[in-house]
MARVEXNU-367355 format. One record per residue (C-alpha): residue number from 1; residue in three letters; x, y, z. Coordinates in steps of 0.02 Angstrom, whole numbers, plus 32768, in hexadecimal, padded with zeros to 4 digits. Example, Ala and Ser with C-alpha at 12.3 -4.5 7.8 and 13.67 -1.06 7.14 Angstrom:
BEGIN
   k   r    X    Y    Z
   1 ALA 8267 7F1F 8186
   2 SER 82AC 7FCB 8165
// end
This chain:
BEGIN
   k   r    X    Y    Z
   1 MET EC78 32B8 8953
   2 LYS EBDF 32B0 88FA
   3 LEU EB86 3248 897F
   4 THR EBB9 32B8 89F4
   5 ARG EB79 3360 89A6
   6 ILE EAD5 3308 8980
   7 LEU EACE 32DC 8A4E
   8 LEU EB07 3396 8A70
   9 ARG EA77 33CA 8A06
  10 ARG E9FF 3362 8A46
  11 TYR EA36 3388 8B15
  12 LYS EA5A 344A 8AE0
  13 PHE E99F 3490 8B1C
  14 ARG E992 3417 8B99
  15 ASN E994 343E 8C55
  16 VAL E9F4 33F0 8CDC
  17 HIS E9C0 334F 8D1E
  18 GLU E91E 335C 8D8A
  19 PRO E90A 32CC 8E0D
  20 ALA E874 3261 8DF9
  21 LEU E7D2 32A2 8E31
  22 GLU E7A1 3295 8EEE
  23 LEU E707 3230 8F3B
  24 THR E68C 3282 8F99
  25 SER E5E7 3253 8FEC
  26 GLY E582 32E3 8FE3
  27 ILE E530 32C6 909D
  28 ALA E52E 336D 90FC
  29 LYS E594 3381 91B5
  30 ASN E4EF 336B 9214
  31 SER E4C9 32B7 91B6
  32 LYS E578 3272 91C8
  33 ASP E580 32AC 928D
  34 TYR E4E5 3249 92B2
  35 ALA E50A 31AD 924E
  36 ASN E5B2 3197 929B
  37 LEU E5FD 314D 920F
  38 PRO E69E 315F 91C1
  39 GLU E6B1 31D8 9123
  40 ARG E705 3151 90CA
  41 PHE E67B 30DD 90E9
  42 LEU E608 3166 90A4
  43 VAL E652 318A 8FFA
  44 ARG E662 30CD 8FE0
  45 LYS E59B 30C0 900B
  46 THR E560 315B 8FB5
  47 ALA E5CF 3161 8F0F
  48 LYS E5CD 30C2 8EAA
  49 ILE E659 30C9 8E3B
  50 ALA E653 3093 8D6E
  51 HIS E6F4 30D4 8D46
  52 LYS E77F 312B 8D9C
  53 SER E834 315E 8D1F
  54 GLU E8BD 3132 8D74
  55 ASP E933 31B8 8DC9
  56 HIS E9AD 31B7 8D4D
  57 PRO E9E9 3252 8CC3
  58 ALA E9BC 31DF 8C3F
  59 TYR E8FC 31D2 8C65
  60 VAL E887 3260 8C65
  61 PRO E840 3270 8D0F
  62 ARG E78E 323B 8CF5
  63 LEU E703 31F3 8D7A
  64 ASN E66A 3198 8D4C
  65 LYS E5FA 316A 8DED
  66 TRP E540 313E 8E1D
  67 LYS E513 31C1 8EAB
  68 ALA E48C 31DB 8F1F
  69 GLN E402 3224 8EAF
  70 TYR E397 3273 8F34
  71 HIS E395 3272 8FE1
  72 GLY E306 3234 904D
  73 LEU E2E5 31E5 90FD
  74 GLU E328 314D 90B4
  75 ARG E3F4 3172 90DA
  76 PRO E467 3151 9047
  77 TRP E4DE 30E8 90A3
  78 THR E464 3063 90BA
  79 ASP E44C 2FC7 9050
  80 HIS E3A7 2FDC 9049
  81 TYR E3AA 3085 8FE2
  82 TRP E40B 3043 8F5A
  83 LYS E3A7 2FA5 8F43
  84 GLU E2F8 2FDE 8F59
  85 THR E2E9 3095 8F45
  86 GLY E305 30AA 8E92
  87 ALA E3BA 30FA 8EBC
  88 PHE E3FB 30D1 8E11
  89 GLN E35E 3123 8DB5
  90 GLU E375 31BE 8D68
  91 LYS E30A 3235 8DC3
  92 HIS E301 32FB 8DB0
  93 PRO E371 3338 8E46
  94 ASP E325 3385 8ED5
  95 ILE E326 3437 8EEA
  96 VAL E350 347E 8F80
  97 GLN E35F 351D 8FD4
  98 PRO E429 3537 8FE8
  99 ILE E454 3548 9099
 100 CYS E528 3562 90CE
 101 GLU E546 34E6 913D
 102 GLU E596 3576 91C5
 103 ASP E4DB 35C0 91BD
 104 TRP E488 351E 91E6
 105 MET E420 353A 9283
 106 TRP E3AA 34A3 92AD
 107 PHE E3DF 341C 930F
 108 ARG E39E 3378 9366
 109 GLY E34C 33B3 940E
 110 ASP E31A 346C 93CF
 111 ILE E25A 3487 93F8
 112 VAL E211 34C5 935C
 113 GLU E155 3502 9331
 114 ILE E104 34D3 9294
 115 LEU E0BE 3552 9221
 116 THR E054 34D9 91B6
 117 GLY DFE2 3441 91A7
 118 ASP DF72 33F0 9233
 119 ASP DFF7 340C 92BD
 120 LYS E006 34D2 9299
 121 GLY E036 352E 932A
 122 LYS E06E 348E 93A0
 123 GLN E11B 3489 93E0
 124 GLY E190 33FF 93D7
 125 TYR E242 33AB 93E5
 126 ILE E2B3 3383 9346
 127 ILE E2CA 32D1 9344
 128 GLN E326 32C7 928D
 129 VAL E37D 3342 922A
 130 ILE E3A4 3324 9162
 131 GLN E403 33B3 9131
 132 GLU E41D 3379 9074
 133 ARG E374 33A9 9066
 134 ASN E345 3431 90E7
 135 TRP E2C8 33B9 9139
 136 VAL E2AB 3385 91FB
 137 LEU E247 3319 9250
 138 VAL E1E8 334D 92F5
 139 GLU E1B8 32D5 9386
 140 ASN E0FE 3297 9372
 141 LEU E0C7 332A 92E9
 142 ASN E0A1 3336 923F
 143 CYS E084 3273 9247
 144 LYS E050 31F6 91BF
 145 HIS DFED 3168 9210
 146 LYS E021 30C2 91E1
 147 ILE DFD3 3011 920E
 148 GLN E040 2F8D 9229
 149 GLY E01E 2EE5 9238
 150 GLU DF80 2E70 9221
 151 SER DED8 2E99 9255
 152 PRO DEBB 2EE7 92C8
 153 GLY DF87 2F28 92B9
 154 ALA DFE3 2FB4 9312
 155 LEU DFC4 306E 92E5
 156 LEU E072 30B5 92C9
 157 ARG E09A 3172 92BF
 158 GLU E127 31A8 9245
 159 PRO E166 3254 9252
 160 GLN E162 32A4 9199
 161 PRO E1F6 3331 916B
 162 LEU E1DF 33E7 9188
 163 LEU E23D 3473 911D
 164 VAL E2A2 34D3 9196
 165 THR E28B 3561 912B
 166 SER E1D3 357F 9126
 167 GLU E167 34EE 9199
 168 ILE E1C7 3505 9232
 169 LYS E218 35A0 92A1
 170 LEU E284 357A 933B
 171 VAL E239 35B1 93ED
 172 ASP E27C 3627 9458
 173 PRO E28E 35E7 9516
 174 HIS E281 3685 9564
 175 ASP E1B4 369B 9539
 176 ASN E196 35F0 94DD
 177 ASN E175 364B 9436
 178 SER E1B5 362F 938C
 179 CYS E236 36A1 9355
 180 ASP E2B0 36C9 92BE
 181 ILE E365 36A0 92EA
 182 ILE E404 36DB 92B1
 183 TRP E4BD 36B3 92C1
 184 SER E52A 3727 9340
 185 TYR E5C1 372B 9392
 186 THR E5D2 3757 9450
 187 GLU E656 37B2 9493
 188 ASP E6CE 3726 94C8
 189 GLY E6C7 36EF 93FE
 190 ASN E647 3662 940B
 191 ARG E5D3 3650 9385
 192 VAL E523 363D 93D0
 193 ARG E471 3651 9382
 194 VAL E40C 36DC 93CD
 195 SER E353 370C 93BA
 196 THR E330 379E 9347
 197 ARG E290 37C4 93B8
 198 THR E2D4 37BE 9471
 199 GLY E39E 379F 9452
 200 ARG E39B 3726 94C4
 201 ILE E423 368A 9489
 202 LEU E3E0 35ED 9453
 203 PRO E460 356E 948D
 204 ILE E47B 34D0 9413
 205 PRO E42A 3432 946A
 206 SER E49C 3399 94B5
 207 GLN E441 333C 944A
 208 ALA E487 3380 93A8
 209 MET E52A 3339 93E8
 210 GLU E4F2 328E 940C
 211 THR E501 31F5 9373
 212 ILE E478 3182 933A
 213 ASP E4DB 310A 93C7
 214 TYR E496 3194 944D
 215 LYS E556 31B1 9469
 216 SER E5A0 3245 948B
 217 ALA E65D 3278 9482
 218 ASP E65C 32D9 9537
 219 THR E61B 3233 9586
 220 TYR E694 31BF 9532
 221 LEU E709 3170 95C2
 222 GLU E7C0 3156 957B
 223 ASN E7F0 30A3 957A
 224 LYS E8A3 3096 95A9
 225 ASP E8B5 2FE7 9555
 226 LYS E87C 3010 94AA
 227 ASP E875 30C9 948E
 228 THR E901 3141 9475
 229 PRO E920 31C0 94F0
 230 LYS E8D7 3279 94C6
 231 ALA E97A 32B9 950E
 232 LEU E9DD 3255 9485
 233 VAL E956 3284 93F4
 234 GLU E965 3334 9404
 235 GLU EA1E 3321 93FF
 236 VAL EA67 3350 935E
 237 THR EB05 32EA 9325
 238 PHE EAFA 32FC 9273
 239 GLN EB5B 3371 9216
 240 PRO EB35 3390 915C
 241 LYS EBC7 33AB 90EF
 242 LEU EBEB 33A5 9030
 243 ALA EC40 32EC 9021
 244 THR EC15 3239 9003
 245 PHE EC29 31AD 9062
 246 GLU ECB2 3177 9032
 247 MET ED16 322F 904C
 248 ASP ECC4 3224 90F8
 249 ILE ED1C 318C 911D
 250 MET EDC7 31C4 90C5
 251 GLU EDC5 3255 912D
 252 LYS EDBE 31D5 91E2
 253 MET EE43 3172 91AE
 254 ASN EEAB 3215 9171
 255 ILE EEAF 31D0 90BE
 256 LYS EEDD 3262 903D
 257 GLU EE92 324F 8F82
 258 VAL EF30 3275 8F0E
 259 ARG EEDE 3233 8E81
 260 VAL EE8F 32A8 8E00
 261 PRO EDEA 3254 8DA6
 262 LYS EDD0 325D 8CD9
 263 LYS ED51 32D4 8C95
 264 THR ECB4 3262 8C6D
 265 PHE EBFC 3283 8C28
 266 TRP EB68 323C 8C4F
 267 TYR EB27 3202 8BA0
// end
């Protein structure tokens, strides 16, 4: 009885059991879509677990991990990022102006005008989006020159990132001039990008739907031998209900439970 009172006193103010913490990759949607990698793989590569408590009422939910300290041109799911970029070193976190995922309006294939630097006033196509840092890379603009190989070597041009909030502006296809963009809705209820200066719609380029493998979902041909038919995938056959696997079997076999379980306590 004394032990029971001690246990009750100890857990009197404790909350109901909480499940173990879930791991997240911290990668933005555009980066994940372009990389064409499963979410579970990104979680495993970007979150190095040091300790994770068991999913049991006797354990306090804790999760200690090394996560990607910063986001740059080297993507966190590569081995080079963790081996040679000092990813495990403590660094000051990147200060990034938060932009809601739904309000992001810069995609690969968009034509933008550069507002700063030596290439100010020039226009080019976005070839890469690093949404975690609000960066975009423009084709052949804002480049850093690098000599590769021995003398005479080869001169390479490496595009450098530009901030979407202050260093670029989208170009209105109506007059090929830079403009401010807002999200709006059409009469059909479709969400589109609209120029505040001319009121014209800026459609999202088809390149934004492609992956690093240059594959688009619209151009994919279904393989009858390997792929599940689309009609069968869309068919919902699972009906959720509050029952265990054993209870489902008993229901199928018309077995009725007449036993009354005894009261138990997890501690």
